[in-house]
DSSP file (Angstrom, degrees, kcal/mol; ACC not computed):
  #  RESIDUE AA STRUCTURE BP1 BP2  ACC     N-H-->O    O-->H-N    N-H-->O    O-->H-N    TCO  KAPPA ALPHA  PHI   PSI    X-CA   Y-CA   Z-CA
    1    1 A M              0   0    0      0, 0.0     4,-0.1     0, 0.0     9,-0.1   0.000 360.0 360.0 360.0 134.2  -34.0  -84.4   64.4
    2    2 A N        +     0   0    0      2,-0.1     2,-0.2     0, 0.0     0, 0.0   0.701 360.0  92.1 -87.6 -19.2  -30.3  -84.1   63.9
    3    3 A K  S    S-     0   0    0      1,-0.1     2,-0.3     0, 0.0     0, 0.0  -0.473  83.1-109.2 -80.6 145.8  -29.3  -83.1   67.4
    4    4 A K        -     0   0    0     -2,-0.2     2,-0.4     1,-0.0    -1,-0.1  -0.552  33.0-143.6 -71.0 133.5  -28.3  -85.7   70.0
    5    5 A L        -     0   0    0     -2,-0.3     5,-0.1     1,-0.1    -1,-0.0  -0.874  21.0-178.5-105.9 136.6  -31.0  -86.1   72.6
    6    6 A N  S    S+     0   0    0     -2,-0.4    -1,-0.1   137,-0.1   138,-0.1   0.740  85.1  26.8 -98.5 -33.1  -30.1  -86.7   76.3
    7    7 A Y  S    S+     0   0    0    136,-0.1    12,-3.3   137,-0.1     2,-0.3   0.564 118.0  48.7-113.7 -11.8  -33.5  -87.0   77.9
    8    8 A Y  E     -A   18   0A   0     10,-0.3     2,-0.4    64,-0.0    10,-0.2  -0.887  60.5-153.6-128.1 157.0  -35.8  -88.2   75.0
    9    9 A Q  E     -A   17   0A   0      8,-2.7     8,-2.8    -2,-0.3     2,-0.6  -0.993  26.0-117.9-128.0 141.4  -35.6  -91.0   72.4
   10   10 A E  E     +A   16   0A   0     -2,-0.4     6,-0.2     6,-0.2     3,-0.1  -0.685  30.0 177.9 -80.7 120.2  -37.2  -91.0   69.1
   11   11 A I  E     -     0   0A   0      4,-2.5     2,-0.3    -2,-0.6     5,-0.2   0.650  68.8 -14.1 -99.8 -18.8  -39.7  -93.8   69.0
   12   12 A S  E >  S-A   15   0A   0      3,-1.3     3,-2.2     0, 0.0    -1,-0.3  -0.920 107.7 -40.0-162.5-178.4  -41.1  -93.1   65.5
   13   13 A T  T 3  S-     0   0    0      1,-0.3    63,-0.2    -2,-0.3     3,-0.1  -0.342 126.8 -14.2 -58.8 117.4  -40.9  -90.2   63.0
   14   14 A D  T 3  S+     0   0    0     -2,-0.3    61,-2.8     1,-0.2    62,-0.7   0.778 109.5 116.2  59.8  30.4  -41.3  -86.9   65.0
   15   15 A V  E <   -AB  12  74A   0     -3,-2.2    -4,-2.5    59,-0.2    -3,-1.3  -0.975  43.9-174.4-127.1 121.6  -42.5  -88.8   68.1
   16   16 A Y  E     -AB  10  73A   0     57,-2.9    57,-3.5    -2,-0.5     2,-0.4  -0.922   9.4-161.4-120.5 135.1  -40.2  -88.6   71.2
   17   17 A K  E     -AB   9  72A   0     -8,-2.8    -8,-2.7    -2,-0.4    55,-0.2  -0.947  28.9-111.6-117.8 135.5  -40.5  -90.4   74.5
   18   18 A R  E     -A    8   0A   0     53,-3.1   -10,-0.3    -2,-0.4    53,-0.3  -0.418  44.8-102.0 -63.7 134.8  -38.8  -89.3   77.7
   19   19 A K        -     0   0    0    -12,-3.3    -1,-0.1     1,-0.1   -13,-0.0  -0.253  49.7 -84.6 -60.8 147.3  -36.2  -91.8   78.6
   20   20 A N        -     0   0    0      1,-0.1    -1,-0.1    -3,-0.1     3,-0.1  -0.218  40.8-179.9 -57.2 131.2  -37.1  -94.2   81.4
   21   21 A Q     >  +     0   0    0     48,-0.4     4,-1.2    -3,-0.1     3,-0.4   0.180  50.4 109.7-113.1  13.1  -36.6  -92.9   85.0
   22   22 A D  H  >  +     0   0    0      1,-0.2     4,-2.6     2,-0.2     5,-0.2   0.846  68.6  62.3 -63.5 -35.0  -37.8  -95.9   86.8
   23   23 A M  H  > S+     0   0    0      1,-0.2     4,-2.8     2,-0.2    -1,-0.2   0.907 102.1  51.2 -60.8 -41.2  -34.4  -97.0   88.1
   24   24 A Q  H  > S+     0   0    0     -3,-0.4     4,-2.1     1,-0.2    -1,-0.2   0.893 110.8  49.0 -60.1 -38.8  -34.0  -93.8   90.1
   25   25 A H  H  X S+     0   0    0     -4,-1.2     4,-2.4     2,-0.2    -2,-0.2   0.906 112.5  48.0 -68.8 -43.5  -37.5  -94.4   91.7
   26   26 A I  H  X S+     0   0    0     -4,-2.6     4,-2.4     1,-0.2    -2,-0.2   0.927 111.4  50.4 -68.9 -42.5  -36.6  -98.0   92.6
   27   27 A I  H  X S+     0   0    0     -4,-2.8     4,-2.3    -5,-0.2    -1,-0.2   0.927 111.3  46.7 -57.8 -45.8  -33.3  -97.0   94.0
   28   28 A M  H  X S+     0   0    0     -4,-2.1     4,-2.7     2,-0.2     5,-0.3   0.886 110.4  54.0 -64.3 -39.1  -34.8  -94.3   96.3
   29   29 A T  H  X S+     0   0    0     -4,-2.4     4,-2.9     1,-0.2     5,-0.3   0.963 110.7  46.5 -59.5 -48.2  -37.5  -96.8   97.3
   30   30 A A  H  X S+     0   0    0     -4,-2.4     4,-2.5     1,-0.2    -2,-0.2   0.893 112.6  49.5 -61.8 -40.3  -34.8  -99.2   98.4
   31   31 A I  H  X S+     0   0    0     -4,-2.3     4,-2.9     2,-0.2    -1,-0.2   0.920 113.4  45.3 -65.7 -43.4  -32.8  -96.6  100.2
   32   32 A L  H  X S+     0   0    0     -4,-2.7     4,-2.4     2,-0.2    -2,-0.2   0.934 116.0  45.8 -67.6 -44.1  -35.9  -95.3  102.2
   33   33 A L  H  X S+     0   0    0     -4,-2.9     4,-2.4    -5,-0.3    -2,-0.2   0.926 114.8  49.0 -62.3 -43.4  -37.1  -98.8  103.1
   34   34 A G  H  X S+     0   0    0     -4,-2.5     4,-3.0    -5,-0.3     5,-0.3   0.910 111.4  48.4 -61.6 -44.7  -33.6  -99.8  104.0
   35   35 A A  H  X S+     0   0    0     -4,-2.9     4,-2.2     1,-0.2    -1,-0.2   0.890 111.9  49.3 -67.6 -34.3  -33.1  -96.7  106.2
   36   36 A G  H  X S+     0   0    0     -4,-2.4     4,-1.9     2,-0.2    -2,-0.2   0.908 113.1  46.9 -61.5 -45.7  -36.4  -97.2  107.9
   37   37 A A  H  X S+     0   0    0     -4,-2.4     4,-2.5     2,-0.2     5,-0.2   0.920 112.4  49.1 -65.8 -44.6  -35.6 -100.9  108.6
   38   38 A V  H  X S+     0   0    0     -4,-3.0     4,-2.9     1,-0.2     5,-0.2   0.955 112.6  48.1 -67.0 -46.5  -32.0 -100.2  109.9
   39   39 A F  H  X S+     0   0    0     -4,-2.2     4,-2.1    -5,-0.3    -1,-0.2   0.870 111.7  49.2 -56.4 -35.4  -33.3  -97.4  112.2
   40   40 A F  H  X S+     0   0    0     -4,-1.9     4,-1.6     2,-0.2    -2,-0.2   0.889 112.2  48.3 -69.8 -37.4  -36.0  -99.6  113.5
   41   41 A I  H  < S+     0   0    0     -4,-2.5    -2,-0.2     2,-0.2    -1,-0.2   0.906 115.5  45.3 -65.0 -42.6  -33.5 -102.5  114.2
   42   42 A I  H  < S+     0   0    0     -4,-2.9    -2,-0.2    -5,-0.2    -1,-0.2   0.937 120.6  36.8 -71.4 -42.1  -31.1 -100.1  115.9
   43   43 A K  H  < S-     0   0    0     -4,-2.1    -1,-0.2    -5,-0.2    -2,-0.2   0.695  99.5-150.0 -86.1 -21.8  -33.7  -98.3  118.1
   44   44 A G     <  -     0   0    0     -4,-1.6     2,-2.7    -5,-0.2    -1,-0.2  -0.257  52.3 -23.6  77.5-175.0  -35.9 -101.3  118.8
   45   45 A P  S    S+     0   0    0      0, 0.0     2,-0.3     0, 0.0    -1,-0.1  -0.379  91.0 133.8 -78.9  68.8  -39.6 -101.3  119.4
   46   46 A Q     >  -     0   0    0     -2,-2.7     4,-2.1    -6,-0.2     3,-0.2  -0.801  68.3-113.1-109.2 161.9  -39.9  -97.7  120.6
   47   47 A S  H  > S+     0   0    0     -2,-0.3     4,-2.1     1,-0.2     5,-0.2   0.870 115.9  55.2 -63.5 -36.7  -42.5  -95.2  119.4
   48   48 A G  H  > S+     0   0    0      2,-0.2     4,-2.9     1,-0.2    -1,-0.2   0.910 107.0  50.9 -60.6 -42.8  -39.8  -93.0  117.7
   49   49 A A  H  > S+     0   0    0     -3,-0.2     4,-2.4     1,-0.2     5,-0.2   0.890 110.2  49.4 -65.3 -41.1  -38.7  -96.0  115.7
   50   50 A Y  H  X S+     0   0    0     -4,-2.1     4,-2.0     2,-0.2    -1,-0.2   0.886 112.0  48.7 -63.2 -38.6  -42.2  -96.8  114.6
   51   51 A V  H  X S+     0   0    0     -4,-2.1     4,-2.3     2,-0.2    -2,-0.2   0.928 113.5  44.5 -66.6 -47.6  -42.8  -93.2  113.6
   52   52 A F  H  X S+     0   0    0     -4,-2.9     4,-2.7     1,-0.2     5,-0.2   0.939 114.5  49.9 -68.0 -40.6  -39.5  -92.9  111.5
   53   53 A A  H  X S+     0   0    0     -4,-2.4     4,-2.0    -5,-0.2    -1,-0.2   0.896 111.9  50.1 -64.2 -38.9  -40.1  -96.4  109.8
   54   54 A G  H  X S+     0   0    0     -4,-2.0     4,-2.0    -5,-0.2    -1,-0.2   0.898 110.0  48.0 -59.8 -42.9  -43.6  -95.3  109.0
   55   55 A I  H  X S+     0   0    0     -4,-2.3     4,-2.1     2,-0.2    -2,-0.2   0.900 112.3  49.1 -70.3 -42.2  -42.6  -92.0  107.5
   56   56 A M  H  X S+     0   0    0     -4,-2.7     4,-2.1     1,-0.2    -1,-0.2   0.891 110.2  52.2 -61.8 -36.8  -39.9  -93.8  105.4
   57   57 A F  H  X S+     0   0    0     -4,-2.0     4,-2.2    -5,-0.2    -2,-0.2   0.883 108.8  50.6 -65.6 -38.5  -42.4  -96.3  104.3
   58   58 A L  H  X S+     0   0    0     -4,-2.0     4,-1.6     1,-0.2    -2,-0.2   0.891 112.1  46.3 -70.1 -38.1  -44.8  -93.5  103.2
   59   59 A F  H  X S+     0   0    0     -4,-2.1     4,-1.7     2,-0.2    -1,-0.2   0.870 110.2  53.6 -70.2 -33.3  -42.1  -91.7  101.2
   60   60 A A  H  X S+     0   0    0     -4,-2.1     4,-2.4     1,-0.2    -2,-0.2   0.905 105.1  55.1 -64.0 -40.7  -41.1  -95.0   99.6
   61   61 A C  H  X S+     0   0    0     -4,-2.2     4,-2.4     1,-0.2    -1,-0.2   0.894 104.4  54.9 -57.6 -39.4  -44.8  -95.5   98.6
   62   62 A G  H  X S+     0   0    0     -4,-1.6     4,-0.6     1,-0.2    -1,-0.2   0.905 108.7  46.4 -59.5 -41.5  -44.6  -92.2   96.8
   63   63 A F  H >X S+     0   0    0     -4,-1.7     3,-0.7     1,-0.2     4,-0.5   0.870 110.2  53.7 -65.9 -39.0  -41.5  -93.3   94.8
   64   64 A I  H >< S+     0   0    0     -4,-2.4     3,-1.1     1,-0.2    22,-0.3   0.893 105.1  54.3 -67.0 -35.3  -43.2  -96.6   94.0
   65   65 A A  H 3< S+     0   0    0     -4,-2.4    21,-1.4     1,-0.2    22,-0.4   0.717 101.9  59.4 -69.9 -15.6  -46.3  -94.7   92.6
   66   66 A K  H X< S+     0   0    0     -3,-0.7     3,-1.5    -4,-0.6    -1,-0.2   0.582  80.5 110.6 -88.4 -12.8  -43.9  -92.7   90.3
   67   67 A I  T << S+     0   0    0     -3,-1.1    19,-0.3    -4,-0.5   -45,-0.0  -0.438  77.8  26.6 -63.6 132.2  -42.7  -96.0   88.6
   68   68 A G  T 3  S+     0   0    0      1,-0.3    17,-0.3    -2,-0.2    -1,-0.2   0.598  81.3 153.6  91.2  10.9  -44.0  -96.1   85.1
   69   69 A S    <   -     0   0    0     -3,-1.5   -48,-0.4    15,-0.3     2,-0.3  -0.522  19.0-179.0 -73.9 142.4  -44.3  -92.4   84.5
   70   70 A T  E     - C   0  83A   0     13,-2.9    13,-2.6    -2,-0.2     2,-0.4  -0.973  23.5-164.5-140.7 152.2  -44.0  -91.4   80.8
   71   71 A V  E     - C   0  82A   0     -2,-0.3   -53,-3.1   -53,-0.3     2,-0.5  -0.983  11.9-173.6-136.0 126.1  -44.0  -88.3   78.6
   72   72 A V  E     -BC  17  81A   0      9,-2.7     9,-3.0    -2,-0.4     2,-0.6  -0.988   8.4-159.4-122.3 125.5  -44.5  -88.7   74.8
   73   73 A I  E     -BC  16  80A   0    -57,-3.5   -57,-2.9    -2,-0.5     2,-0.8  -0.917   5.8-166.9-104.9 115.2  -44.1  -85.6   72.6
   74   74 A D  E  >> -BC  15  79A   0      5,-2.9     5,-2.1    -2,-0.6     4,-1.0  -0.878   9.2-176.7-109.2 107.6  -45.9  -86.1   69.2
   75   75 A L  T  45S+     0   0    0    -61,-2.8    -1,-0.2    -2,-0.8   -60,-0.1   0.764  82.0  59.3 -73.3 -25.0  -44.8  -83.5   66.8
   76   76 A N  T  45S+     0   0    0    -62,-0.7    -1,-0.2   -63,-0.2   -61,-0.1   0.932 117.9  29.1 -68.0 -43.8  -47.2  -84.8   64.2
   77   77 A R  T  45S-     0   0    0      2,-0.1    -1,-0.2    17,-0.0    -2,-0.2   0.514 104.9-127.0 -89.7  -8.4  -50.3  -84.3   66.3
   78   78 A K  T  <5 +     0   0    0     -4,-1.0    17,-2.3     1,-0.2     2,-0.3   0.934  66.5 125.3  56.9  48.7  -48.8  -81.4   68.3
   79   79 A T  E   < -CD  74  94A   0     -5,-2.1    -5,-2.9    15,-0.2     2,-0.5  -0.940  55.4-142.9-135.1 160.2  -49.6  -83.1   71.6
   80   80 A I  E     -CD  73  93A   0     13,-2.8    13,-2.9    -2,-0.3     2,-0.6  -0.994  15.2-160.0-118.1 128.0  -47.9  -84.2   74.8
   81   81 A I  E     -CD  72  92A   0     -9,-3.0    -9,-2.7    -2,-0.5     2,-0.4  -0.945  15.8-176.5-109.0 118.7  -49.1  -87.4   76.3
   82   82 A Q  E     +CD  71  91A   0      9,-2.8     9,-2.7    -2,-0.6     2,-0.4  -0.949  20.3 179.0-124.7 131.6  -48.2  -87.7   80.0
   83   83 A K  E     -CD  70  90A   0    -13,-2.6   -13,-2.9    -2,-0.4     7,-0.2  -0.969  13.8-161.7-130.7 117.4  -48.8  -90.5   82.5
   84   84 A S        -     0   0    0      5,-0.5   -15,-0.3    -2,-0.4     2,-0.3   0.391  57.0 -41.2 -90.6   4.4  -47.4  -89.5   85.9
   85   85 A G  S >  S-     0   0    0    -17,-0.3     3,-1.1     3,-0.2   -19,-0.2  -0.985  77.1 -52.6 165.5-170.3  -47.1  -93.0   87.5
   86   86 A L  T 3  S+     0   0    0    -21,-1.4    -1,-0.1   -22,-0.3   -20,-0.1   0.865 126.8  37.5 -62.4 -40.2  -48.6  -96.4   88.2
   87   87 A F  T 3  S+     0   0    0    -22,-0.4     2,-0.3    -3,-0.1    -1,-0.2   0.090  99.5  92.6-105.2  23.6  -51.9  -95.4   89.4
   88   88 A S    <   -     0   0    0     -3,-1.1    -3,-0.2   -23,-0.2     2,-0.1  -0.827  66.9-125.8-115.5 153.7  -52.6  -92.4   87.1
   89   89 A S        -     0   0    0     -2,-0.3    -5,-0.5     1,-0.1     2,-0.3  -0.411  37.2 -92.9 -87.2 169.7  -54.4  -92.1   83.7
   90   90 A K  E     -D   83   0A   0     -7,-0.2     2,-0.4    -2,-0.1    -7,-0.2  -0.618  33.9-156.2 -86.6 145.2  -52.9  -90.6   80.7
   91   91 A Q  E     -D   82   0A   0     -9,-2.7    -9,-2.8    -2,-0.3     2,-0.5  -0.967   1.0-155.5-119.3 138.3  -53.4  -87.0   79.9
   92   92 A T  E     -D   81   0A   0     -2,-0.4     2,-0.4   -11,-0.2   -11,-0.2  -0.964  13.7-175.9-115.6 127.6  -53.2  -85.5   76.4
   93   93 A I  E     -D   80   0A   0    -13,-2.9   -13,-2.8    -2,-0.5     2,-0.3  -0.968  19.9-133.5-124.6 135.4  -52.3  -81.8   76.1
   94   94 A A  E >   -D   79   0A   0     -2,-0.4     3,-1.8   -15,-0.2     4,-0.4  -0.625  23.7-120.0 -82.4 148.6  -52.1  -79.8   72.8
   95   95 A F  G >  S+     0   0    0    -17,-2.3     3,-1.6     1,-0.3    -1,-0.1   0.859 112.3  62.9 -53.8 -37.2  -49.1  -77.6   72.3
   96   96 A G  G 3  S+     0   0    0    -18,-0.3    -1,-0.3     1,-0.3   -17,-0.1   0.675  96.0  58.7 -66.7 -16.5  -51.4  -74.6   72.1
   97   97 A D  G <  S+     0   0    0     -3,-1.8    24,-0.8    23,-0.1     2,-0.5   0.599  79.5 103.6 -85.7  -7.9  -52.6  -75.1   75.7
   98   98 A I  E <   -E  120   0B   0     -3,-1.6    22,-0.2    -4,-0.4     3,-0.1  -0.649  46.2-177.7 -80.8 122.4  -49.2  -74.8   77.1
   99   99 A Q  E     -     0   0B   0     20,-3.2     2,-0.3    -2,-0.5    -1,-0.2   0.941  60.8 -45.2 -76.3 -57.2  -48.8  -71.4   78.7
  100  100 A N  E     -E  119   0B   0     19,-1.1    19,-3.0     2,-0.0     2,-0.3  -0.879  57.4 -95.5-160.5-173.1  -45.2  -71.7   79.8
  101  101 A F  E     -E  118   0B   0     -2,-0.3     2,-0.3    17,-0.2    17,-0.2  -0.884  36.1-175.5-120.4 153.2  -42.6  -74.0   81.5
  102  102 A S  E     -E  117   0B   0     15,-2.3    15,-3.1    -2,-0.3     2,-0.5  -0.996  20.9-142.9-149.4 150.5  -41.6  -74.1   85.0
  103  103 A I  E     -E  116   0B   0     -2,-0.3     2,-0.5    13,-0.2    13,-0.2  -0.976  15.1-167.0-116.2 131.1  -39.3  -75.6   87.5
  104  104 A S  E     -E  115   0B   0     11,-2.4    11,-2.7    -2,-0.5     2,-0.6  -0.966   1.6-164.9-119.4 121.1  -40.3  -76.4   91.1
  105  105 A N  E     +E  114   0B   0     -2,-0.5     2,-0.3     9,-0.2     9,-0.2  -0.935  16.5 169.3-108.5 123.4  -37.8  -77.3   93.7
  106  106 A K  E     -E  113   0B   0      7,-2.1     7,-3.1    -2,-0.6     2,-0.5  -0.962  27.8-136.8-130.6 147.9  -39.1  -78.9   97.0
  107  107 A I  E     +E  112   0B   0     -2,-0.3     2,-0.4     5,-0.2     5,-0.2  -0.935  21.9 178.5-109.8 124.5  -37.4  -80.6   99.9
  108  108 A Y  E >  S-E  111   0B   0      3,-2.9     3,-2.6    -2,-0.5    -2,-0.0  -0.996  73.2 -20.0-121.7 121.3  -39.0  -83.8  101.2
  109  109 A A  T 3  S-     0   0    0     -2,-0.4    -1,-0.1     1,-0.3     3,-0.1   0.878 128.5 -50.9  50.4  47.0  -37.4  -85.6  104.1
  110  110 A I  T 3  S+     0   0    0      1,-0.2     2,-0.5    -3,-0.0    -1,-0.3   0.560 115.8 117.4  62.4  13.1  -34.1  -83.9  103.4
  111  111 A L  E <   -E  108   0B   0     -3,-2.6    -3,-2.9     2,-0.0     2,-0.5  -0.947  59.4-141.0-109.4 125.6  -34.2  -84.8   99.8
  112  112 A L  E     -E  107   0B   0     -2,-0.5    24,-3.5    -5,-0.2     2,-0.5  -0.731  17.7-169.3 -85.4 126.3  -34.4  -82.1   97.1
  113  113 A I  E     -EF 106 135B   0     -7,-3.1    -7,-2.1    -2,-0.5     2,-0.5  -0.975   4.1-160.9-122.8 119.7  -36.7  -83.1   94.3
  114  114 A S  E     -EF 105 134B   0     20,-2.6    20,-2.3    -2,-0.5     2,-0.4  -0.850  11.1-168.0 -99.9 124.9  -36.5  -80.8   91.3
  115  115 A S  E     -EF 104 133B   0    -11,-2.7   -11,-2.4    -2,-0.5     2,-0.5  -0.938  13.3-149.3-123.3 138.9  -39.5  -81.1   88.9
  116  116 A A  E     -EF 103 132B   0     16,-2.8    15,-3.5    -2,-0.4    16,-1.1  -0.916  22.9-175.9-106.4 127.3  -40.1  -79.7   85.4
  117  117 A Y  E     -EF 102 130B   0    -15,-3.1   -15,-2.3    -2,-0.5     2,-0.6  -0.897  28.5-142.3-123.1 150.3  -43.6  -78.8   84.4
  118  118 A A  E     -EF 101 129B   0     11,-2.4    11,-2.5    -2,-0.3     2,-0.5  -0.968  32.1-140.3-102.6 120.2  -45.5  -77.5   81.4
  119  119 A I  E     +EF 100 128B   0    -19,-3.0   -20,-3.2    -2,-0.6   -19,-1.1  -0.712  26.8 174.8 -88.1 127.4  -48.0  -75.1   82.7
  120  120 A I  E     -EF  98 127B   0      7,-2.9     7,-2.5    -2,-0.5     2,-0.5  -0.732  24.8-130.2-120.8 169.3  -51.5  -75.2   81.1
  121  121 A E  E     - F   0 126B   0    -24,-0.8     2,-0.5    -2,-0.2     5,-0.2  -0.982  20.1-178.1-128.9 125.1  -54.6  -73.4   81.8
  122  122 A H  E >  S- F   0 125B   0      3,-3.0     3,-2.4    -2,-0.5    -2,-0.0  -0.980  75.0 -22.3-122.3 124.6  -58.0  -75.2   82.2
  123  123 A S  T 3  S-     0   0    0     -2,-0.5    -1,-0.2     1,-0.3     3,-0.1   0.886 127.3 -48.5  39.2  57.8  -61.1  -73.1   82.8
  124  124 A K  T 3  S+     0   0    0      1,-0.2     2,-0.4    -3,-0.1    -1,-0.3   0.537 118.8 110.1  70.4   8.7  -59.2  -70.2   84.2
  125  125 A K  E <   -F  122   0B   0     -3,-2.4    -3,-3.0     2,-0.0     2,-0.3  -0.968  64.3-134.4-119.4 126.7  -57.2  -72.4   86.5
  126  126 A Q  E     +F  121   0B   0     -2,-0.4     2,-0.3    -5,-0.2    -5,-0.2  -0.613  26.1 179.8 -83.5 141.6  -53.5  -73.1   85.9
  127  127 A D  E     -F  120   0B   0     -7,-2.5    -7,-2.9    -2,-0.3     2,-0.5  -0.957  21.4-130.2-138.0 149.6  -52.2  -76.7   86.2
  128  128 A G  E     -F  119   0B   0     -2,-0.3     2,-0.5    -9,-0.2    -9,-0.2  -0.909   7.3-153.8-109.6 133.5  -48.8  -78.3   85.8
  129  129 A I  E     -F  118   0B   0    -11,-2.5   -11,-2.4    -2,-0.5     2,-0.3  -0.932  28.1-125.5-103.7 117.3  -48.1  -81.3   83.6
  130  130 A L  E     +F  117   0B   0     -2,-0.5   -13,-0.2   -13,-0.2     3,-0.1  -0.435  31.7 175.4 -72.6 123.9  -45.1  -83.1   85.0
  131  131 A L  E     -     0   0B   0    -15,-3.5     2,-0.3     1,-0.4    -1,-0.2   0.745  62.0 -41.6 -96.4 -29.4  -42.4  -83.6   82.4
  132  132 A G  E     -F  116   0B   0    -16,-1.1   -16,-2.8     2,-0.0    -1,-0.4  -0.916  48.8-132.6 171.6 162.6  -39.8  -85.1   84.7
  133  133 A Q  E     -F  115   0B   0     -2,-0.3     2,-0.4   -18,-0.2   -18,-0.2  -0.896   7.8-162.0-132.4 158.8  -38.0  -85.0   88.0
  134  134 A S  E     -F  114   0B   0    -20,-2.3   -20,-2.6    -2,-0.3     2,-0.6  -0.998  18.9-130.8-139.2 140.2  -34.5  -85.1   89.3
  135  135 A L  E    S-F  113   0B   0     -2,-0.4   -22,-0.2   -22,-0.2    -2,-0.0  -0.843  84.3 -17.9 -95.1 125.6  -33.3  -86.0   92.8
  136  136 A M  S    S+     0   0    0    -24,-3.5     2,-0.3    -2,-0.6    -1,-0.2   0.675 117.2  92.7  62.2  23.5  -30.8  -83.6   94.3
  137  137 A N     >  +     0   0    0     -3,-0.2     4,-1.0   -25,-0.2     3,-0.2  -0.755  40.5 174.3-152.3  97.6  -29.9  -82.0   91.0
  138  138 A T  H  > S+     0   0    0     -2,-0.3     4,-2.4     1,-0.2     5,-0.2   0.828  81.6  65.1 -69.1 -34.5  -31.6  -78.9   89.6
  139  139 A K  H  > S+     0   0    0      1,-0.2     4,-2.2     2,-0.2    -1,-0.2   0.859  98.7  51.8 -63.9 -33.0  -29.3  -78.7   86.6
  140  140 A V  H  > S+     0   0    0      2,-0.2     4,-2.4    -3,-0.2    -1,-0.2   0.921 110.8  49.5 -63.3 -44.0  -30.5  -82.0   85.2
  141  141 A T  H  X S+     0   0    0     -4,-1.0     4,-2.0     2,-0.2    -2,-0.2   0.896 110.7  49.8 -61.8 -42.3  -34.1  -80.7   85.4
  142  142 A E  H  X S+     0   0    0     -4,-2.4     4,-2.4     2,-0.2    -1,-0.2   0.925 110.9  49.0 -60.1 -47.8  -33.1  -77.4   83.7
  143  143 A A  H  X S+     0   0    0     -4,-2.2     4,-2.3     2,-0.2    -2,-0.2   0.880 110.5  51.8 -60.2 -43.5  -31.4  -79.4   80.9
  144  144 A L  H  X S+     0   0    0     -4,-2.4     4,-2.3     1,-0.2    -1,-0.2   0.889 110.2  48.6 -57.9 -43.8  -34.6  -81.6   80.5
  145  145 A L  H  X S+     0   0    0     -4,-2.0     4,-2.4     2,-0.2    -2,-0.2   0.866 110.7  50.5 -68.3 -40.1  -36.7  -78.5   80.2
  146  146 A L  H  X S+     0   0    0     -4,-2.4     4,-2.3     2,-0.2    -2,-0.2   0.910 110.6  48.5 -59.2 -46.9  -34.4  -77.0   77.6
  147  147 A E  H  X S+     0   0    0     -4,-2.3     4,-2.7     2,-0.2     5,-0.2   0.930 111.5  51.1 -64.2 -43.5  -34.5  -80.1   75.5
  148  148 A T  H  X S+     0   0    0     -4,-2.3     4,-2.2     1,-0.2    -2,-0.2   0.940 110.6  47.6 -58.3 -47.7  -38.3  -80.2   75.8
  149  149 A E  H  <>S+     0   0    0     -4,-2.4     5,-2.8     1,-0.2     6,-0.7   0.887 111.6  51.8 -65.0 -33.1  -38.6  -76.6   74.7
  150  150 A T  H ><5S+     0   0    0     -4,-2.3     3,-1.4     4,-0.2    -2,-0.2   0.928 108.6  49.6 -65.1 -45.3  -36.2  -77.3   71.8
  151  151 A L  H 3<5S+     0   0    0     -4,-2.7    -1,-0.2     1,-0.3    -2,-0.2   0.876 111.8  49.6 -62.7 -35.8  -38.3  -80.4   70.7
  152  152 A L  T 3<5S-     0   0    0     -4,-2.2    -1,-0.3    -5,-0.2    -2,-0.2   0.444 115.9-116.9 -84.7   2.0  -41.4  -78.2   70.8
  153  153 A G  T < 5S+     0   0    0     -3,-1.4    -3,-0.2    -4,-0.3    -2,-0.1   0.762  82.5 119.5  69.6  28.3  -39.8  -75.5   68.8
  154  154 A R      <       0   0    0     -5,-2.8    -4,-0.2    -6,-0.2    -5,-0.1   0.457 360.0 360.0 -95.8  -1.6  -40.0  -72.9   71.5
  155  155 A R              0   0    0     -6,-0.7    -5,-0.2    -5,-0.2    -1,-0.1   0.311 360.0 360.0-138.0 360.0  -36.3  -72.4   71.8
């Protein structure tokens, strides 16, 4: 491919891997754990401090679970191989199974998380394969989705 890629790197001929996003997950985990600890230290052993620290810990666990997520686009085999995190298994999706692409924006604990999905259909039920996420920035997710569509020859 002649074009410069911002979100993928070519790992072999016509095989592209999404660039590593682990650092953003590690940073968010540290921020959430730090916020929970600071609030707990300031408020002391009150029930509200326990609840807030517990919620921050649960969100931090969510970010820890996302570490190790990968997306590999194999143009030779016409497949996308996706692993969404530490505790998940790999999924292999044929290009022909992809119905369309979608962006989902959700707010969790005042953080906007923008997610890019390839929508597939399995036994009459639609499912989303996570291509990537961005914190507090929908434009990055849109650019990732456009680059993915370009790699797949849909744009």
